[in-house]
N, C-alpha and C positions, 0 to 999 in steps of 0.2 A: 875235643878239650874244650871248649865252649858249647856245645850242646844240651839243649837244655834241660836233659837226662843226664848228661854226663860230665859230673863234676869229679875231678880227680884232684890228689891231693899231691904233693912234691913229692912222697916218695915215691909215688903211684908213675910221675912222669920219669922220673928216673931209672924204674924199672921199663917203662917201657924204651926208654931211649937204650938201654942197655941190650933190651933184643935186638932193637934194629940193627946195632953193634955188633952183634955178636953175629948176625946171620948174613953180613956182609954188603947192607945197604947204602948205597954209596951217597956220598956229602949231609951224613948224619951231622944235623948240627947237636949242641948240646941244650941242654934247657935252659940255660941262662940265657945265650943266644937266642932259643925261640921266643923267650919273654920280651925279650928286648925289641925282636922282630914285631912280635905281637903290638906291642904298647907303638912303634913307630907305625904298623898301618891302621891301627885303630884312633892315633892322631891324625890320619891322614885323610880318611875315609869311612870312620866307624860314630856311632850315637855319642854325642857329648853328655857329662855327667855334669850335672850342675850344684854347687854348694848354694846351700839357701840358710841365713839366718832368721828361723821361725820368730813370728812375733811375740813367742811367749817365751823366747830366752831359748829355744833349743835350737841346735845346728843339725840338719838335715840334710842328705843330699839327693838328688833328684832327676831321672836320665829325661834327654830332652823329647818334648813331645812331640815340635816339629820337625827336630830330626827322624822322626819313631813313623809319623804320617807320611813324611815323603819320600822315605825307602818303601812304604804300602803303596804309593801312586806307582812307584817304579818296578813293583815285583810282579811280573806276569803272571805269578800264581794268585794274585792276590786281584790284582787292580780287573781284569775282566769280570769279575764278578761281584763289584761294588756298587750300588744303588746312590743315587744322591738328589731321587726326588724322592720325594712321598707319592704312596700309590693314593689313589682315589678312595679306598675302601677305608683308609687309616690317616685323611687328612685330620690335623689338628687344627682347629680354626683359629685354636687361642694360640699357638706357637708364634714366638716370634718371629716376623719376615725377616728379621737383621740376622739370625744366624742361620735362614733358609737358603737353598740354590738361589741366588740371584738371576740369573743368565739361561737364556734358553738359545740356543744357535739353530737357527731358522733358515734354511738354504746356507748365503753368505752373508745372512745379517746375524747380530747378536741384540736380543731382544731384553733388558736388563725389566725388573721391577723397580717400582715406584720412577718410573718415567714415562713419557705422551708417547704413544703411537697409535697408527692407522689403522684401521679396520679396510678389508676388500668393500664391505656397505660403505666405505666412508664416514663412521660414527670412530670417534677418537675417543680412547681408552688406555687405562693407566693399571697396568700388571701389577698386583697386590704379593702375586705368590704363584708356583709352578708344581701343577704336577702331572701324573701319569697316569693317563686311562684308556687301557686298550693298545699300550705301547704308544701313543703320540701323546704331544707335549697340551695340556690345556692350561689355563690362565683363568683363574681369580681376578677379577677386575673392576675399578669401578670406571663409571661411566664419563668422561669431562663434555662439561656444556659451552660453547662458547657466546661469550660476552664480551661486553665493550661498555668502558668505563667514562667515556666522554671523549678521552686522552689518546688510550692505545687500547686495543684491544689483546685478548686475553681468553682465557682455560677458567672455568671454577669446576675442582674437582668436589662429585658428587657421591661421598663416599659413602652414602644411604644407598644408591642404588648401586648393586653390586651382580653381576653377570658374569658367563663362565664362556671364555673364548677358545676355540681350537686353533693349532697353529696353523691349517691351512684357513683360516680367515685373517691372518697379520700378513699387514703391506708393507708399512713403511716403520723403520725403526727413530729413533732420538737422533742420533749423527744424521740418518739420510734425509730427515724431514724438509730442511731447506733446500736442499738439493733434486727432490723429489718433485714432478709434475703434478700428481696427485694432492699436493698442498699447499699449491701455490695460493688458491683462495682462501685459507684458513689461517687463522691466526699464529703465529710464530707459537711453538713447542715449549720455549724458553720462557713463555711468560704466562704463571701461574699465578691468579690469584687467592687459589686454597680453596676453601669450603665456602658455604653463603654467611656463615658470620665471623669465621678464623682465617686470617692469613695464611699460607702455604708455608710449614716451618721444617718438614720432614725432610728436604734433602734443598742445596743450592739448586732454584731452579733452571739456570743456566749451565752447569754441570751435568747434571742429573744423578744420576747412581753415584754414589763415590767409589764402589768397587770398580766403573768403568774407567777413572781415570787410575786408578792403582795397577788393574790389569795391563793393561795398557795392547790394548788387543788379546791376551791370552783366555781362553778359559776359566771360568772361576765355578768352584764345584763346594757343598759344603760337606766334610765328613762328618759326620755322625758318629758318636762314641758311647757304649756301654761302661760306665765307671763304676768300678765295684770296690771297695775296701772291707777287709777281714782282718782280725788276728789269728796269729800260728806262733807256734811255739817254734825257737830256731834252735833248739839243744833235740838230740839222738836220744837221750835218757827224759822220763818220766817227768824230771822237772821243770816245771814251767818259766819260760823264757819269751815275753809277749813280744811278737814283733808285728804293729800294725802296717800294711802293705796296702797301696794302692798298683789295680790294674787297668786297663780297658781290653775292651775287643770294638773293632767298627760294625757300627751297629747297618751297616748298609749291605753287610756281604747274608748270602741266604744261608737259611736255618742251621741246615746239614754243614755248611765251614763256621757258622759261630760258635758250632761247640767242639770244634778242633780245639786239641792244646795250640797247633800250629799258630792260630789267630790271637791267641791270648798274649797280651803285653807287658811286663813291668812297668811301672815308672819308681814308686818309691818304698823304703821300707825304713823304720828306726823301732827300736828298742826304746828312746827315750820322749821323742817326738808324740803326742797327742793325735790320732787321725785328723781333727781340724785344722791343727797348726800346719800339718803337711798339705793338708787342702789347699790352705791358702797358696803356697809354692805353686800347686796346680793351677787357680785361679790367678794369678801373676802371669804365667804363660801361658794362659787362654787371654786374659785382657790385652796380652803383645800380640794374638794373633789376632785378634779381632780389629784391631787398630791396623795392624801391617800385613795380616796374611803370611802363608804358608806357601812357599816356592816351592814345586816339585817337580817332575817329569813324570809325563804321563806317558806309560809304555803302551798303551793303545792306539791313542792319535798322536805319536811319538811327535809330542810340544809340548813347551814347559807351560804349568797348568798351574793359579792362584787357588788355595783351598783356607776354607773357613770353618776350624771345629764347632761342635756343636754337641749339648748333651743331652740327649732328649730324656734320660731317667740316671737314677742312683742304684745301685743296687748292693745287696750286702742284709745278712742275716735282720732280723727285726732289734734287736737291741741298739745295732750301728746303722738302720734306718731311722729310730727316733733319736740317736744324737745327733743325725744330718738332718733332723727334721725340728732342732730345737722344742724337742717333747722329752717331757720327764720320765718316759719310760712306759711299760707293758705293766709295771708294778707299783704305777701311780693309782689314785683315783680318775681320774680322766684318762685313761689306758689307752687312747686310740690314736694314733697319729695323723691320720686322716680326719677324722671327724671328732667332734665334742662330747662324744658319748663318755659318761660315768659308768663305773665298775660297782660302786659303792665300798660303802664297809666289807673287807675278808676278813676273815680270821684264817691261822693256818692250818685249822683242822676242817676248813669245809673241801676241800677237794678230794677225793678219793684216791687213797694211800696207793700208790703202784709199786712197791718195793723198790724201784729204781727211778722215780722221778724227777731225778735231773736232767734237765734238759740239755739239751749239745750246745744251745746257745749259754752267752753269760749271763750271769744272773743280776736282774737289775731292781729286785724287790728289796723292801727296807728288812732287817735284822732285827730280834728282838723286840719284833713288834706283841703287845699285848692283846690276849684273849678277848674280843670282844663279846657281846652281852649275846645270846640266838636272836635271830631277825624275826620279826611276825610275818604272817603269811601274806599279807598289806605290803610289807617292805621287801618280802620276796619276791610278789609278783610285779611289783613297779621298779625290781628291779632286773628281773629278768627280761619284761618288757621292754626296758631300754636297750638292753645287750642285745639280743636278736632283730633289731634291726639300725640301720646305717641314723647316725645321729646328724646336728645341722653340721657342714661340712668347715675344717678348720681352711683361712685364707692365709693368704701373702700377707697382705694388708693387714690385717688382723695380730695376726703374729710381733710384724715388726712393731705394731703400736702397742703390745704389752714390753718388748722387749726394750721400745723408749721406755716405758713407765717403770722397769726396773733399772735401766741405768738412771733414771731419775731417785727412785728410792735410795740405789748402791752410792748417790754423791752427796747425803743428806746427812746426819746422825740422828741414829734412831729409826733410820730407815730399815735394817737388816730383818726385824722380824716381820714387818708388813711385807718384805723380800720374800721368804719365806712363803708367806701364807696364799702370797701372787701366786706363784707356783706350783701350790696346791689345788688353786683354786679352779687352774685355768689349763695346767697340762702343759704349760710351757716351761723349757728350761735350755739355757743355751750355754753348756759348757764351756764352750770358748770366751764368751764374755764371764762368767762365773770363777775364771782366773783373776781376771782384772778386779771385781765385784772383791776378792777372798785379798787380792792387797791394797786396794783403798781402805776395805776396813782393820788393816794392820798399819797402814801408815800412822794411824794417832793412837795405839795402844798406850803411849808413854805421858801424853796428854791429859790432864786432868780435867780442866774445865771445858762445858759444851762449845763454847765460842773457839777456843781455841783451837778444839780439835775438829772442827768444820775450818780454819782455815787451814790448818792442815792438811786437810781431806783434799781442800781444794785446790791444793800447792801440788799436792801428788797428781791428781787430777790433770792438772798444767803437762807433767810429764809422760800420761798415755799417748799413745796413737790416736787419732782422730775417728777411725773405725776399731770400733772394739767388740763388733758380734761379729758370729760366725763369718764366715768368707761366702757359705753359698748362697747367701742374698746377693751376691754379687756376679753370680752366674746369669747370663740372659737367658732369658727365657725358659728358665727353671723356679718352678714351684717346690718346693722341701716335701708339702704333704701331698700335694697329686703327683707330682711325678718320683715317688718312691716306691715304686709299685709293691704289691703283695707278694712274699718271696715261697714259691711254692714247695720249695724242698724243706724247711723249715719251720714250714706253719702245717703240710699236708705231711709230709713222710715221716718228721722228723717231732712232729706235733700230734696229730688227732693219729696214726699209724703208729707210735711209737706209746702215746699213753693208753691205749686200748690196748695192744699189745703186753705191754707190762703191767697192766689191770687184768688180764685174763690170765698170766701168768702167774702171778704173785697172789691173787685175790679170787678167780673164780674158781681156777682149778684144785683150788686149795692145799692142805697140808701133805696131804699123802700124793703117793707119788704115781697110783692106778692113771689118772686121768694123764698126767704129765708125760707118762710112758705112753699113752693110747696117741693123745696128739704127736709125739716124735714117731710113731708109726708111720700116721697118716701124711705127715712133711714130706717121710721120705718116700712115702709111695706115691706122692703128687706126682701126676705127667705133667711135665713141661712144656711138652712137645708145642713149637708155634709163640711162644713167651719170650724166646731168645733168653733163656735166664739157666743157670746152671741147676743141675738135682740139686734139691734143697736137701740141707744139713739138720735135720729134726734135731740131734742132739745140741749143733752150737746155737739154733735159734731157740731153744727153751732154755737152757741151760744160763745165756747170756745175752739174755733178751734185754736187759736194760744198757748194754753196750754194743749192740748194732749199729750198723750204719746205714747212708741211705739208700743203698742196695738193698742191703738184707729186707729194709721194709717197703722196698719197690715189689720182691719177690712175697711178702708176706699178705699185704694187700688185697692182690691177683689171689689168692690161694685160699684165703682166711673163709670163705663163704664153704670151702667144700674141706675142711677140716675142723671147724669150731660150733657146725649144728647142733651138735648136744651137749657139748663141756660147757657152754654159757646160756645164762635165762635167757628168753626168749627175748626180753627189748634190749639184752646186749647184741643178740644176735642178729635183731633185725637194726641197730645201729652200725653194725660189721656191713651188713648186705648196701645200706643205703652211702657208706663211705663207700663200698668197693662199686657202685654205682656211679659216683661222682669222680673218685680219682683218672679214670679213662677220660673221662669228658673236660677234665682240667687238662691233662695230659696230650692235646688235641696237634697235631704240627699243622697242619691248616683247619681253614674255616671257610665254605662255600658261602655260608648266607650268614653274616652277622648279626643280622636281628631274630631268627631262628634262634643261634647257637648262641646267646645271650640267654633268651627268654625260657630256653632247656636247663642253661647254667645255673641261672635264680633260683627255677623249680628245685633242682638235686642240690642245691645249699640251702634251701628252707626245707625238702626234706629230709636231710642230712641232720640238719638243727632240730626240728621237729621230734625224728626218733632219739638222738642225745638228751630232750628235755623229759621224754616219756623214759626212757631209763632213769638217769635221777638229773637234777638241775644241777646240781654241785661240781658238774663237768664247766660250768660257764662263769668258774672262778678265773679263767686258764684265759688269758685274753685273745688268744689263737682262734677261739671258735667267735669270734666278733668281726676278726681284720679278716677273715674269712669273706665275709660279707660282701666287702671290697673289689674282691676280685674282679668282677663281670665289667664294673667300669673302667678296671684297669686295663683289660683284654679291649673293651671299647677304644681305650686311648691310643695302646702303642700293637696292640697285635695280639695272637697267639700265647696265652703263659710260658708257654716251653720257650718263646725267644729272651725273656727277663729271668729264667733260669738261671741258678747259679752253680750248675754241677761244675761245668768247667772248671770254672773259679775257684771252688772248694777241692777239686783235684790239684789245680797248679799251685795249692798251699806245700806240697811233695817238694814240686822243685824249690821252692825258696827256702824250706828247711836242708834240703841237700847243700844248696847255694853258703848256707850260715853254717854247715855243721863241718864244709869244708874251707873255712877263714878260721883267720885266729879270731875273730871274734873283737878285739880291739879296736876297728872301725867299722862296725858292722852294716850302718846306713850305707857308708860309699863303696864299701868290697862287695857289700852285694849288688849294688846298683853298676857297680864296675860290669863284673861279672857277666851280670843279664844286659848290658850295653855292648860287650863283647860278642857273646851268644846272639844277639841282633846282628850283628854283622855278619857273622859267618852262616845265619838262616838266611841273609837275602844273598848272600854270594854265593853257596850252594843254590838257590832258587833261580839264580840266571838273571838278576834285576840288575840295573844299572847302578855304579856305584857313584857318589856325590864325593867327588873328590878336592879337597880347598884347596885353595890358591896359595894361601901360607904357608901350605905343608908342603905342596908342592917344589916350593922354592928351596927347601930345609932336606930333604927327602931324597935319596938316592935311586934314580929312576929304574935304576936293576932289580928293585925289590918286586917291581910289579909284574916282573915279567911273567905272564902266563894267568897270573889274574885278574887283570884288565887290559882291555885293548892299547895299543898305540894313544898317545893324547890327541895326535892329528884327527884320531879318529870321534871324539870326544866331542858334547855338546857345552858351550862355553855360556855361563852364567857369571854375574859379576863379582860374584865370591868365590867360584868353583867352578868346575868341569865334570858334567854327568858321563860317566864311561860305562862302554858294555863290557859286561863280564866274558873273559877270555877263555882260551880251552882247556885251562887247570879245575877248574871248579866244573863245569861241563862233565869233564872225564871222570869225576868220582860220581857223579850221580848217576851215569850212563849205564849201568849195569845195576840188577837189583843185589843191595848191601846193605848195612847197618844204618849206613848217613843217608840211602833211600828213606827206610822203615819212618827214621825222625820224620822225614817232608811228607808223610801220608800215602807214600806207593808204595804199592803193596801187590805182588805175586802171587798168584792162589790159581790154583785148576778146580777148584769146590765147583760142585756144580749146584747153581743158584738160580732162583725166580728171578726175573727181572724186577721186582723192588729190592732186591739183596736178601731176601728170605733161604737161609738154608729148606731145601725140601727133601724128604726122604721117603720109600716107602711104606705105608701104615698113617703118614702125619693126614691132617684134615686141612682141608684149603675151603677159601673161594673162588668162582670162576663164572666166567658170562659163556653161557649156552647158546646156541644157536637160534634155537626157537625164543629164549630170553634173554634178549641181548640186551636190555635195558634193566635187569634184576640180576644178582648175584645169584649165584645158588651152591649148597654146601653138599662138597663130597670128601670122600677119602682115599688118598694114593694110595694103588692098587699096585701098579708095575709102574718103573721107570724105562722106559725102552728107548734104545741107542743105538743106531745099525754100525756095524764093522766097517771103521775108515772113517765114521766121523770124525770132521778137524773143529778145532778152538774157532770159537766167535772172535769180534775184534777187542772184545776185554780181555783174551787168554782164555777163557772158561767153556769147558764142553756143555753143550747144547744138547738138550734128549732131542730125538727126532718125534716122540710121543707119549703121550703119560696115560695110563688106564686107569681109570676113576668110576667107583660106585657112590652112585647119588644118597642123599642122605634130605629128608624133608625138614624144614623148620613149624613146628606147630604154637599151640599156646604156650603161655608164661607158666612155671612150674612156682607157685604161690610161693613157699618154702624158700627159694632162692632169687624171686624175682630174675627167671632165666629163660628164656626159652627152650625148651623141649627137643630134641634130636633121634629122629628115626631112620635107621637104613632100609632102603630101599634097593628090591633086585634090577634096579637099571645102572647101567654101564654107559660111560661115554668115554671115545678116545679122544684126545683136544692136544693141543699143541700149549708149550709152554708161554705163547704168549696169549693164551687165552685165560690164563691164572693171575688173579689178581693178590693172595697171602696165604699165609697159612694161619691158620686161627688153631683156637684151643679149644678142646671138647673133654667134660668131665665124667665120670661116672656119677649118676644119682643116688647115692649113698645111704641117704637119709631115708630116703622111701621104702629101699630095699634091705635097711639093716645091716649092711656091710659091718662085719669086723676082723679084726688083727688076728687071723686065725693062720694066715699064709706064711712061708717064708719064704727067704731069697738068699742066695751065697755073697758073705762078707769078701771084699777084697783088701787086700794092704799094698801100699805098693805096685796095686796094677796087677797082682798077684792073687786068684783064689783061693781062700785058705777054707779048711774045715769047717770052718763055724758056718752058722746063718741065724739070721734075725728076722722078727717077726713082719710083717709085711699085710697088707688091705688085700684079703682074698672077695673080689667083687663077684655077688648075686644079680645074677640078670644081666650080664654085661652090655645087652645090648639096650639098657636101658641109658640114655645118656640127656647131659644136658651143653650148650654152648655156653662157653666161660665169657658172657660179655664183661668181666671185670678186665679183660685182657689189656693192657697198654701198651703192648706193641701193634700196629694196625688199625688202631683202636680207633681211625677215623672211618676206616671199610665195614667194622662191625656193628658201627653206631646204629644202623637202621633195624636192628636185632632189638637193640637193647631198651629193658622195663623203662616206662616214662610216666612219670605222675602228672595229672592235670589239674591247672587252678580250679577252684570253687566260686561259690559266689563269694564268699569272703577273700579272694585272691582278686590280684591288680589286673587280669589279662583274662580273654575268654577260650574257648576251645583249641587246643593244639590240631594241627593240620601233623599228619604224619606222613612221612614221604612214604613213595610206593616200595613196597614188599614187607613191609611193619607189620606182623602178625599178632601182636601181642595188644592186650587190652589195656588199655590208659587206668590206672588206680586214682580215684581222685584223692585231691589231699586238703585236707582239714587244717590249714594252717590260722584259721580265726578262731578257732576253739584250742587252740593251744594249751593259752594261757589258763583256761578252765582244767586241762588236764594236767598241767603242772599242778595245782595247785590241790588235786585228789592226790597225784602221785607224789609230791613233796610232804603234802600232811599223812598220809600212810608212812612214810620213810622215819619220820621224825616219831610217831607215835609209836 
């Protein structure tokens, strides 16, 4: 009833009740009684739904962030996987220390940040942040220097003298300072004189870190969240009914769990309140949690803990991120929310028509813009030069200063024109502030004289809230310009891949059907083994090119080099090759060496931009070709791009739509929030998490209602306002066996033979494996036979493992220039290996371009899984042994990476020769980035001629 994707209407519940009664199920309650029981149970131990009166005058409802976070800590399916400390490789030195985990428990002592402590070496330090390095705690700390002012002794905090301290070096914590024998000759830890020039004001020196007093001996953790906002239609029909929703996922989860729908949490939605007004409600909850903390039960340590919520980044599509960054949008003259790059004056006919050039995101460009004069060669070169490189970064301080000037312009008569000019020239636009500025402008419409208008305007300004700018500026440690990372789904798959595919279908293939039919046949004949995608439907991908989803474009970018090679012009195909080389690099799930990876990513992006420019610079009217330049910086800041990808949030839109459809649409914000609050409670109950039973509800509820759901009250763990109760035998019995309920929780019983990394492996597929003669370098082979002896039992995971696998070896030789992928040659060498030697499944394609393969073959057609008498054309491969390793594959891209084509910077670039990892056999091709502007000029002048 309240599982995320199981929304039932009242009539459907009546049918279920009739079915249970007709089959003699005892004690079947009526639907009305079940609703009453559900409301009573939810008020006792459910997620609270809070009503907000928005700053812009709209009402909306939001689920309690504190309740959801508290449930996650008590959930045994989530808590063991959560991480609360930054890893050494991804530490952000500019992160606000007040929202990082301030505590490290070493032995029996609690060491807090911003408190003096003593090392075993006798040096006194003050930790400022904790990190994890090789599984151990390390502190970034300031050195303390003992001084005397003639009256008393104390400590000077040398904030310029930063050292790194391991947990094994820590000796005495702040509370144990006076009682320790190691500190009896040292000044009191409570006597802090501050720095050499300024007094100590960060904390109360006599109390220490304020979280120590609030925690009262409990552990304190920082609970980081990826916060996401998007719009979705609440209707089942095509009629648009916009609902803006805010979701979040725990950022401390591993990537595999982070992408699961189970770990996506709903906060609020509204078809009336705009996103920033709802964000104001979330910020209010955050501010309360920053001052008081969130109490929860830690099911791992079996004790109470205090949590500090944090928001490292805001996720969304490009228009939504621009709105939250107080940016005018990608249709503005200052097109980038991250830097101050300008796109110049653009006319509507400058970009290549794509037949269906409507982006999947909301349009933010102007309507009815007049056609501009054709730009000169010098103007074009200047515009493109600025476009293809990052500009000066936008800063939090500069934007706040601009917003202050806008408020000053909006609160004086005659400042509206200057306000519009300021938005255009700076690219700063706060839609939250604009509502109040429009009201200020309308406050003096009926007044005649300028002096009287100013009086009316000042009087209305006095009635407005003190803070009328966007609430995102009140989020601790959050910089809207730096912490809105490039969203790879809409920028790459629904951006570049969609642009190029629509251009190929509607422009490059012409109006005749011959090339399109050939493309359909090639798509249908494309071998998808090792890619973890279904067989491609050429008819769908060609006919509905402008209406495809991200899943379709994910398949297209991996297949494009093998189906478009002679259907598009050479510059276009070269751009496709560069894009197919870039995409797997972006979707890397793990980064072994961040410096090497960032260098390769920057080179791949620059090559893609250069190939696009050599094709036609008119693509640079799309702002996403500039936005991608900032991706390396965001990966250095947040980790692999797949961590802040939004596919899991986008798929959750279907759940929100379902909740809206199964409501009466009279109070959508409240009804949908309550429905998700019920879903959270059921999820937590079935997961075996401990329930927080509120004291005020226990006194008015019937104790028998909890029979079988939770343990007796005597077993609970008391808190001031309630009790944490273990889950009883009832919910555990529901998920004890494989069922539809278990599938919603991510439990799947499967007897399919798989590799150790989860890949399905069948005979005839290609794999990478480790050979005993070369244990340090993967080898390529084709699976010939999978051998399993009779009587082989299942392993611990319930899967049948083969006893041996017969492989036929293959060699990987030099790159094929047309594809920029390595060629594969099958050799007469055989190996019998264990499944533990196999790394992953890879994709190998035929070299059709060199062999002139045509659609001369045929294959049977199937309807409803039944072979019919019809056949359709298929590609017939000539010289089947001429093969290529598809390095454009996204699945297992990290393992294929060493065989991928790489461009090296030249003297024009900013780096030296690149060192290739062992096993790399290709030749790197120099990338002439410095000559790009000259090439652009030649290409552009020829195109205009």
